[in-house]
Backbone bond lengths (Angstrom), bond angles and torsions (degrees), N, CA, C in turn:
res aa  C-N    CA-C-N  psi(-1)  N-CA   C-N-CA  omega(-1)  CA-C   N-CA-C  phi
1 X - - - 1.475 - - 1.476 107.73 -
2 X 1.326 116.91 132.65 1.442 121.47 -172.94 1.495 109.86 -129.22
3 X 1.361 116.03 151.18 1.436 120.35 171.12 1.512 106.45 -76.19
4 X 1.307 118.58 136.52 1.468 122.75 -176.52 1.500 112.14 -58.24
5 X 1.286 117.38 139.77 1.453 122.51 173.44 1.530 108.46 -133.41
6 X 1.307 117.01 164.90 1.472 120.38 -174.27 1.542 108.24 -54.85
7 X 1.312 115.56 127.14 1.449 120.26 -175.47 1.513 110.79 -72.85
8 X 1.325 115.61 146.71 1.450 119.66 175.01 1.506 108.59 -83.98
9 X 1.323 115.27 172.52 1.463 120.08 -178.46 1.523 108.31 -63.94
10 X 1.337 116.40 142.93 1.455 122.09 -178.96 1.531 107.95 -74.09
11 X 1.342 115.05 159.45 1.424 120.67 179.28 1.528 109.18 -70.07
12 X 1.355 117.61 143.81 1.453 119.91 178.64 1.494 112.43 -71.80
13 X 1.293 115.69 159.06 1.437 120.12 171.17 1.522 110.33 -77.38
14 X 1.337 117.95 177.62 1.448 122.87 -179.95 1.544 110.02 -55.37
15 X 1.320 116.58 -35.49 1.468 120.79 -176.04 1.524 111.65 -83.56
16 X 1.288 118.65 0.12 1.450 122.27 177.03 1.519 114.07 95.95
17 X 1.335 118.88 -7.81 1.460 121.24 -177.97 1.512 109.99 -78.87
18 X 1.319 116.37 154.35 1.466 122.03 174.84 1.517 110.29 -65.90
19 X 1.296 119.40 133.44 1.474 123.04 174.69 1.549 109.75 -68.76
20 X 1.330 113.04 135.47 1.493 116.10 175.07 1.514 109.40 -65.87
21 X 1.322 115.23 144.61 1.464 122.13 176.85 1.564 108.01 -111.55
22 X 1.259 115.89 120.52 1.463 122.80 -176.90 1.518 110.16 -114.86
23 X 1.347 116.23 124.42 1.451 119.33 171.67 1.549 107.33 -91.40
24 X 1.334 113.53 141.47 1.492 121.82 -179.94 1.507 105.71 -117.05
25 X 1.281 118.64 107.63 1.439 125.21 179.62 1.532 109.23 -100.80
26 X 1.325 115.45 94.08 1.417 119.54 178.34 1.483 113.89 -91.67
27 X 1.337 117.15 149.31 1.465 118.41 179.21 1.556 110.38 174.48
28 X 1.321 114.94 165.78 1.457 119.11 175.33 1.499 110.44 -72.64
29 X 1.392 118.43 -36.71 1.419 124.33 179.24 1.560 109.99 54.79
30 X 1.325 114.05 60.61 1.470 120.00 -171.80 1.541 108.38 -128.82
31 X 1.327 119.19 67.98 1.444 128.01 -2.08 1.531 114.28 -94.04
32 X 1.319 115.37 170.84 1.468 118.43 171.40 1.543 107.47 -72.49
33 X 1.350 116.04 142.28 1.438 118.78 -177.34 1.562 111.27 -135.01
34 X 1.322 115.34 179.30 1.480 118.74 -175.60 1.482 112.37 -63.99
35 X 1.344 119.71 -26.88 1.451 120.19 176.64 1.472 111.28 -63.06
36 X 1.341 120.58 -41.89 1.474 120.76 175.15 1.500 112.70 -60.94
37 X 1.317 118.14 -42.63 1.439 122.64 -177.86 1.530 113.67 -66.61
38 X 1.386 113.45 -44.36 1.491 116.94 177.66 1.512 110.33 -64.90
39 X 1.313 117.34 -41.95 1.486 120.21 179.23 1.513 110.95 -60.13
40 X 1.333 118.70 -43.27 1.411 121.71 -179.92 1.537 110.81 -64.83
41 X 1.324 117.18 -40.32 1.493 123.24 179.03 1.500 109.79 -64.50
42 X 1.347 116.83 -46.37 1.469 120.66 -175.45 1.565 110.54 -65.23
43 X 1.354 114.41 -44.41 1.475 117.80 -179.33 1.522 110.22 -65.81
44 X 1.342 116.15 -37.90 1.494 119.46 179.04 1.524 110.06 -61.06
45 X 1.298 117.37 -41.10 1.483 121.09 179.65 1.490 110.54 -70.22
46 X 1.325 118.46 -42.79 1.430 121.99 -176.78 1.521 113.64 -65.89
47 X 1.333 116.53 -38.72 1.481 121.95 -175.30 1.547 111.57 -106.52
48 X 1.318 115.93 8.99 1.511 120.97 175.73 1.516 110.36 54.04
49 X 1.410 114.22 48.67 1.413 117.91 178.33 1.504 112.33 -77.91
50 X 1.344 116.23 143.12 1.457 120.72 178.07 1.500 112.70 -81.12
51 X 1.302 117.48 -24.30 1.470 120.21 -176.64 1.509 106.67 -159.59
52 X 1.357 116.54 148.06 1.455 121.87 171.21 1.520 107.28 -119.38
53 X 1.335 115.46 121.83 1.452 121.96 179.81 1.501 109.08 -101.09
54 X 1.337 116.00 115.65 1.472 122.91 175.82 1.529 107.16 -82.41
55 X 1.302 115.78 129.66 1.476 121.40 -176.75 1.528 109.52 -125.64
56 X 1.334 118.72 90.84 1.467 121.11 173.19 1.485 111.23 -59.86
57 X 1.322 116.36 135.89 1.463 121.27 178.76 1.511 110.25 -68.20
58 X 1.339 116.91 149.21 1.466 120.13 173.43 1.498 109.07 -80.99
59 X 1.343 117.19 -78.15 1.473 123.45 176.61 1.524 107.89 -119.80
60 X 1.348 116.90 91.53 1.479 119.09 -177.04 1.478 114.62 -59.88
61 X 1.303 118.87 121.74 1.500 120.85 -176.06 1.502 111.11 -65.21
62 X 1.322 117.52 -34.01 1.477 119.51 -179.36 1.548 112.75 -66.22
63 X 1.331 115.76 -19.16 1.464 119.79 -174.69 1.525 110.72 -117.96
64 X 1.321 116.18 29.52 1.480 120.29 -175.84 1.551 110.04 -62.25
65 X 1.348 117.00 -26.85 1.472 120.65 -178.42 1.517 112.91 -97.41
66 X 1.318 117.85 10.47 1.466 121.59 -178.21 1.511 111.30 -118.83
67 X 1.357 113.97 160.83 1.458 119.18 176.89 1.544 109.00 -83.11
68 X 1.320 115.95 126.42 1.439 122.08 179.03 1.505 108.90 -126.21
69 X 1.300 117.44 139.58 1.494 121.12 178.87 1.514 111.39 -60.02
70 X 1.323 116.80 153.27 1.528 118.57 179.28 1.530 109.89 -53.92
71 X 1.326 113.43 144.43 1.462 121.02 -177.64 1.511 111.42 -59.83
72 X 1.317 118.81 -36.96 1.437 120.12 -178.20 1.505 111.80 -67.09
73 X 1.341 117.80 -35.04 1.495 119.66 176.75 1.545 108.31 -68.20
74 X 1.288 118.48 -40.93 1.483 119.92 -177.04 1.540 109.76 -68.75
75 X 1.357 114.57 -36.87 1.496 120.16 176.14 1.505 109.75 -61.37
76 X 1.330 117.25 -50.68 1.470 119.85 -174.85 1.506 112.14 -67.15
77 X 1.348 117.55 -36.54 1.465 119.08 175.44 1.546 110.87 -61.41
78 X 1.361 114.54 -39.17 1.474 117.03 -178.96 1.561 109.94 -68.26
79 X 1.339 116.02 -39.34 1.476 119.25 175.25 1.515 112.57 -58.67
80 X 1.336 115.99 -44.66 1.455 120.41 177.87 1.517 110.72 -61.50
81 X 1.332 116.56 -46.00 1.464 121.27 -176.64 1.510 115.57 -64.32
82 X 1.318 116.85 -29.90 1.469 121.29 -174.86 1.506 113.85 -101.81
83 X 1.305 118.07 -4.31 1.494 122.17 -170.93 1.512 112.60 -58.65
84 X 1.305 118.96 -32.80 1.509 121.92 -172.58 1.542 110.92 -80.85
85 X 1.344 120.00 -12.43 1.467 121.92 -177.33 1.511 108.35 -103.77
86 X 1.328 118.10 113.84 1.506 118.62 -177.76 1.529 113.19 -67.14
87 X 1.349 117.74 -15.48 1.444 120.34 178.79 1.525 112.80 -84.81
88 X 1.339 117.18 -13.39 1.476 120.19 -178.32 1.542 108.93 -99.19
89 X 1.348 114.20 138.97 1.438 121.93 170.59 1.520 109.51 -132.47
90 X 1.331 118.30 169.60 1.443 122.21 179.34 1.503 109.07 -128.84
91 X 1.333 117.25 131.64 1.464 123.87 178.59 1.500 114.66 -108.25
92 X 1.298 117.01 145.83 1.458 122.82 179.69 1.544 111.98 -101.22
93 X 1.354 117.55 11.06 1.463 118.12 -171.21 1.535 112.17 -58.95
94 X 1.345 119.24 -37.19 1.416 121.52 178.82 1.526 112.92 -77.50
95 X 1.325 116.73 -36.58 1.463 119.16 179.29 1.523 111.81 -67.26
96 X 1.321 115.57 -38.67 1.472 118.84 -175.10 1.507 113.21 -83.41
97 X 1.318 119.24 -12.25 1.455 123.17 178.83 1.559 108.19 -83.05
98 X 1.315 119.42 128.38 1.468 121.45 177.70 1.494 111.64 -68.40
99 X 1.303 115.63 155.82 1.474 121.34 174.88 1.520 110.30 86.81
100 X 1.347 114.89 -174.40 1.428 125.32 -178.83 1.550 109.57 -66.21
101 X 1.336 115.63 147.05 1.441 120.06 178.35 1.538 111.54 -91.90
102 X 1.331 115.37 124.56 1.460 121.18 176.79 1.508 108.70 -122.90
103 X 1.306 117.67 140.14 1.447 123.53 -176.35 1.545 110.95 -56.99
104 X 1.295 116.58 -40.88 1.450 117.80 -179.30 1.537 112.79 -60.65
105 X 1.358 118.01 -35.35 1.442 120.47 175.32 1.532 111.00 -67.21
106 X 1.332 114.41 -41.25 1.485 118.73 175.93 1.529 111.75 -52.66
107 X 1.344 112.81 -51.96 1.457 119.97 -174.95 1.520 112.54 -66.79
108 X 1.338 115.18 -39.55 1.493 120.15 176.27 1.526 108.73 -58.75
109 X 1.325 117.78 -47.49 1.457 121.12 -177.28 1.511 111.22 -61.07
110 X 1.347 115.78 -47.26 1.452 121.68 -177.63 1.490 111.66 -69.69
111 X 1.320 117.70 -31.54 1.458 120.51 173.45 1.537 110.66 -63.74
112 X 1.288 116.08 -40.53 1.475 118.56 179.87 1.567 110.70 -69.28
113 X 1.331 115.96 -33.90 1.476 119.39 178.30 1.484 113.10 -76.01
114 X 1.369 117.53 -25.84 1.453 121.20 -176.18 1.578 108.38 -133.78
115 X 1.294 116.23 66.14 1.478 118.99 -172.58 1.504 116.20 -62.99
116 X 1.332 116.29 -24.79 1.501 119.21 -178.51 1.495 115.31 -98.09
117 X 1.350 116.73 3.28 1.473 119.28 -176.07 1.534 111.53 -96.58
118 X 1.332 114.33 153.86 1.473 120.65 167.10 1.478 108.46 -86.10
119 X 1.339 116.53 128.95 1.485 121.55 -178.39 1.546 110.17 -102.91
120 X 1.327 114.55 134.58 1.456 122.18 175.78 1.516 108.43 -121.54
121 X 1.325 116.32 109.42 1.467 120.89 -178.68 1.498 111.00 -86.29
122 X 1.314 116.88 119.88 1.486 122.28 -176.32 1.504 109.21 -105.22
123 X 1.319 116.91 126.51 1.462 120.40 -178.55 1.518 111.21 -145.07
124 X 1.296 118.32 161.23 1.455 120.55 -178.86 1.486 114.13 -82.13
125 X 1.320 114.49 169.24 1.474 121.20 -176.52 1.489 113.07 -60.89
126 X 1.331 118.10 -39.34 1.468 121.42 -178.02 1.501 109.77 -64.30
127 X 1.328 117.11 -46.05 1.485 119.85 177.18 1.509 111.85 -66.28
128 X 1.343 118.11 -39.78 1.471 119.33 -177.89 1.533 109.74 -64.89
129 X 1.306 118.67 -31.21 1.425 121.17 178.20 1.506 115.08 -66.09
130 X 1.396 114.10 -19.45 1.501 120.12 -178.81 1.512 111.42 -105.63
131 X 1.303 118.13 1.35 1.466 120.77 -169.16 1.496 115.23 -58.76
132 X 1.316 117.15 -27.60 1.480 120.78 -177.88 1.556 110.56 -70.72
133 X 1.345 117.88 -12.13 1.438 122.76 177.76 1.533 111.97 -96.47
134 X 1.335 117.48 0.22 1.465 119.51 -173.91 1.535 110.03 -77.78
135 X 1.312 114.86 159.37 1.460 122.45 -178.85 1.543 109.43 -66.04
136 X 1.373 113.41 133.77 1.487 121.25 178.12 1.531 112.35 51.56
137 X 1.331 115.79 45.66 1.475 120.98 -173.20 1.512 111.13 -56.80
138 X 1.350 117.57 -38.69 1.471 118.83 -178.48 1.523 112.48 -59.68
139 X 1.293 116.60 -34.74 1.476 121.50 -178.89 1.519 111.72 -70.26
140 X 1.362 115.41 -30.16 1.469 119.76 -175.89 1.502 112.65 -56.62
141 X 1.348 116.18 -41.83 1.456 119.82 -174.90 1.508 111.49 -65.05
142 X 1.347 117.84 -23.29 1.445 119.58 -179.39 1.531 112.14 -87.37
143 X 1.330 115.59 -15.99 1.478 118.74 -175.80 1.532 112.41 -90.23
144 X 1.350 116.67 -25.24 1.442 119.26 -174.76 1.535 111.78 -161.29
145 X 1.310 115.66 157.93 1.465 120.06 170.68 1.552 105.60 -86.26
146 X 1.319 118.61 134.94 1.428 123.16 -175.61 1.530 110.59 -100.34
147 X 1.342 114.80 131.59 1.464 122.45 178.18 1.515 108.29 -121.88
148 X 1.284 118.75 116.10 1.462 123.72 177.99 1.518 110.23 -95.85
149 X 1.348 116.21 120.42 1.465 120.44 177.71 1.534 105.99 -98.46
150 X 1.369 113.76 126.70 1.444 120.46 -172.77 1.500 111.19 -121.28
151 X 1.345 115.44 152.44 1.419 119.09 169.34 1.537 109.30 -74.21
152 X 1.342 117.84 148.29 1.465 119.66 178.44 1.505 110.19 -55.20
153 X 1.344 116.90 132.55 1.463 122.35 179.88 1.509 114.86 88.23
154 X 1.338 118.38 -3.82 1.460 121.17 -179.10 1.534 106.43 -92.58
155 X 1.334 115.32 107.91 1.479 122.95 -173.28 1.531 111.63 -88.77
156 X 1.347 116.08 123.78 1.456 120.20 176.81 1.562 111.80 -115.60
157 X 1.284 116.30 12.83 1.472 119.48 -172.69 1.489 112.34 -68.65
158 X 1.301 119.86 -20.20 1.454 122.51 -176.03 1.556 111.47 -106.12
159 X 1.308 117.85 20.84 1.449 122.48 -177.22 1.514 114.88 -86.74
160 X 1.323 116.67 -7.47 1.432 121.61 -179.65 1.516 114.52 74.74
161 X 1.353 115.83 25.50 1.473 120.22 179.21 1.518 112.34 -77.71
162 X 1.329 114.10 157.66 1.455 119.18 -179.20 1.543 110.90 -64.30
163 X 1.343 113.46 154.37 1.490 120.46 -174.91 1.515 111.56 -62.74
164 X 1.337 117.54 -29.82 1.466 119.81 -174.80 1.514 112.88 -90.32
165 X 1.341 117.47 8.41 1.505 119.43 170.33 1.503 107.90 -76.34
166 X 1.327 118.30 131.40 1.445 122.20 179.28 1.523 110.30 -97.57
167 X 1.272 117.46 148.60 1.495 122.26 176.44 1.504 109.79 -127.86
168 X 1.346 114.75 140.99 1.449 122.92 177.58 1.532 110.46 -133.36
169 X 1.285 117.39 135.03 1.470 121.63 175.81 1.514 108.69 -86.06
170 X 1.320 116.91 125.10 1.464 121.89 179.62 1.518 107.54 -125.15
171 X 1.343 117.24 106.49 1.508 119.10 -178.03 1.509 114.88 -52.29
172 X 1.362 117.75 -36.61 1.475 122.10 -176.77 1.512 111.05 -68.99
173 X 1.357 120.51 -11.62 1.486 121.49 178.57 1.547 110.63 -69.73
174 X 1.322 117.79 -8.04 1.476 118.24 171.76 1.500 112.28 -63.51
175 X 1.312 119.28 -19.92 1.470 122.93 171.51 1.554 108.88 -72.33
176 X 1.301 116.70 138.96 1.462 118.98 178.09 1.500 112.23 -132.48
177 X 1.313 116.68 146.37 1.453 119.66 176.34 1.519 114.74 -60.30
178 X 1.362 113.40 -34.81 1.466 119.19 178.98 1.537 109.82 -60.68
179 X 1.348 116.69 -46.37 1.462 120.34 179.34 1.545 110.46 -63.70
180 X 1.305 118.22 -38.55 1.464 121.46 178.62 1.530 110.62 -62.88
181 X 1.354 117.37 -44.01 1.478 119.06 177.61 1.509 110.91 -62.60
182 X 1.287 115.74 -44.08 1.445 118.79 -175.14 1.535 111.43 -67.31
183 X 1.335 116.33 -34.34 1.459 120.92 175.76 1.527 111.97 -62.62
184 X 1.327 114.11 -44.90 1.477 118.39 179.40 1.536 110.14 -63.90
185 X 1.368 115.88 -41.62 1.478 120.48 -178.89 1.537 110.18 -61.05
186 X 1.331 117.06 -31.39 1.480 122.98 -177.18 1.528 110.75 -91.18
187 X 1.354 116.76 0.73 1.455 118.71 -178.09 1.502 115.33 78.29
188 X 1.385 115.36 17.32 1.487 119.52 -179.76 1.515 107.15 -92.18
189 X 1.347 116.63 154.41 1.502 120.48 -179.02 1.544 112.30 -75.19
190 X 1.295 115.27 150.26 1.478 118.66 172.57 1.528 109.27 -120.97
191 X 1.320 118.06 18.62 1.461 120.10 172.31 1.498 109.52 -55.27
192 X 1.342 116.37 139.50 1.469 123.40 177.58 1.512 115.46 73.40
193 X 1.365 115.75 -6.30 1.469 120.13 169.62 1.506 109.56 -94.37
194 X 1.347 116.60 -36.32 1.462 122.61 173.66 1.508 110.03 -124.06
195 X 1.335 119.56 158.09 1.449 120.11 179.04 1.514 113.41 -57.19
196 X 1.371 114.44 151.27 1.458 119.59 -177.54 1.514 113.53 -50.36
197 X 1.336 115.54 -46.19 1.475 118.74 -177.71 1.497 112.73 -64.33
198 X 1.333 117.98 -29.10 1.480 119.43 175.77 1.495 112.18 -73.99
199 X 1.352 118.04 -35.81 1.443 120.04 171.50 1.476 111.48 -55.37
200 X 1.314 117.38 -46.56 1.475 122.40 -177.52 1.532 109.32 -69.42
201 X 1.305 119.81 -39.03 1.476 122.37 177.35 1.512 110.98 -60.19
202 X 1.355 116.90 -45.60 1.460 121.27 -179.00 1.524 109.68 -61.26
203 X 1.345 117.02 -43.51 1.486 120.45 178.77 1.487 112.55 -64.49
204 X 1.320 116.18 -44.56 1.495 121.07 -176.61 1.498 111.00 -65.24
205 X 1.331 119.06 -36.99 1.454 121.14 -175.07 1.564 112.33 -102.30
206 X 1.330 116.26 8.01 1.438 123.19 174.74 1.531 112.01 53.55
207 X 1.348 114.20 45.25 1.498 118.97 178.55 1.538 110.20 -77.30
208 X 1.259 116.15 145.04 1.498 124.43 169.22 1.522 113.15 69.76
209 X 1.314 120.51 6.22 1.457 120.33 -176.48 1.489 111.80 -73.01
210 X 1.364 119.66 -18.98 1.421 120.79 178.70 1.533 110.37 -124.10
211 X 1.341 116.00 34.72 1.460 121.26 -175.22 1.528 113.47 -102.05
212 X 1.359 115.24 26.66 1.476 117.44 -177.87 1.557 112.75 -51.91
213 X 1.312 114.31 -32.75 1.482 120.98 -174.11 1.537 112.11 -87.04
214 X 1.414 116.28 -11.22 1.421 117.51 -177.89 1.528 112.26 -64.87
215 X 1.381 118.64 128.17 1.448 119.76 -177.84 1.529 111.88 -68.08
């Protein structure tokens, strides 16, 4: 496991052209917040990514016993949040796939869609700490390079991760979706924690107003 450093130029394709580098930002995004956006932007700069694809989960297997907002709401909030950045796009591959969402299926689908690209899977420290329990974990390392974005002071060095997993400290990751949901449920503002359009979407669709029991 290594601390991220400036990426070197990617290997050329058979025709001599530089391979596209795609970041894959997976998450529940319930709601998407500035920590997600800053993390994607920082990783894109560090690894010279051509595009970052945000992939809202359909039915997250880790949260099968928890209340999660409808996938369509989470997808649309992510579209609103990323619309102003031409490097960001949003994919429905997880939402449109039936059944529970597993990262290995996400990466298999995106590998089929982008066979010539280098994939960089971006995920938070909490998820990275559980990665060894994920479905088909051994295959994951072959499908993408993993980048763990951590809050300052969050140590992952003893998690038993592979040496080629990169870590980056992102101060904005101190923002959490759980805190945003709880603030809305208590009638507290989430301005400047989530993009303005997401604040308006939450209010218009009355999201999280009865989520006092959501963990």
